[in-house]
N, C-alpha and C positions, 0 to 999 in steps of 0.2 A: 333330485331326479336328473338324470343325464339326458342329452339330446336324443339318443337312440330310443330310449324308453318313451319320451314325449312323442316321437314320431309314431310309435306303436299305438299309444293311447289315442292320438289324433285320428289315425286310420280306423281304429275300432269304433270311435264315436261316429265317424262318417258312414261306416258300414251298417251300424245298428240304429242310428237315429237320423231324423231329418234336421240338418243344420240350418238355423235361421240366419245366423251372422257368423262370419269368420274374417279376421283381419289382424293386422299388427299395429300396435300403438306405442308411442314413445312415453316413457315415464315422466311425470311432472315433477320438477324440482331436483332431479338426480339423474345421473347417466344410466342408460339401459333401455330395454324395450320389453314388450310383452305381446305374446300371441293370444288372441281371444277367440273363443268359440261359444256361441249361444245356441242351445238346442232344447227340444222337448224330450226330457229324459225320464227315467223311472220314478223320480221324486217330483216330477213336474218340470217347469221351465228352469233350465240350469245354465250356468256360465262357468267355463273353465279358463283360467288364465295361467299361462306358462311365462314366468318372469325371469329374465336374464339380465344380470347387472354385474359390473366389475366388483371384485372382492374389496371390502373396506379394510385397509391396512393400518389406519390410524386417523388422528384428527389433529389439527393445528388450531390453537386458541391464541388470538392476538387482541391487544387492546392497550390503552394508555393506563398509567399508574396514578392518574389524578382523579379526584373525586367527581362523580357524576359521569365518568367516561363509560362508554359501552364496550363490551368485549364482542369479538366476532369469532365464530367457530367455523372452520373449513374442514370437510372430510377429505382424507387422502385415499385414493383408489389405486388398486393394482393395475398395471398396464397390460399384464399378460394372463391374469387369473380371472375366471368368470364364476359366478354363483347363480344357480338356477333353482327355482321353487315353483311348485304347482299349487294354485289356489282353486278351490271348487266352491261355487255359490249356488244357492237355490233362491228362486224368486218368492218373496213373501207378499202375498196379495193384500193382507191386512195393512201392512206398513208401506206398501209400494216401494220396496227397496230390496237389494240383494242381501242375503243372509249367508255368512260363510258356514260351510259344513265342516265339522270337526274331523281331523285326520284319523281319530280313533275308530271312526265308523268304517274306514277302508283298510285298516291294518289286519 
């Protein structure tokens, strides 16, 4: 999903539903950020996350060649390319947690 399409989706949600929470959060353990909206939607209480992060271009593995040594993996990210993805969740009352809605329902 590109940024223009996300802005359209965000405006549609604001116009059609009452937004309970809206904000931007940093990703934990990797570079990037996500915009979050929580609202009372057609399937109940819903959460939409628009995640933007640098494109992963490779990984570097380092470690010693002796027995018992641990290896270390570092991801290599692109400096100029970004990847975006939309995640949609529904609140599950029974488990008190967010449940991701499958993309096939919206295609």
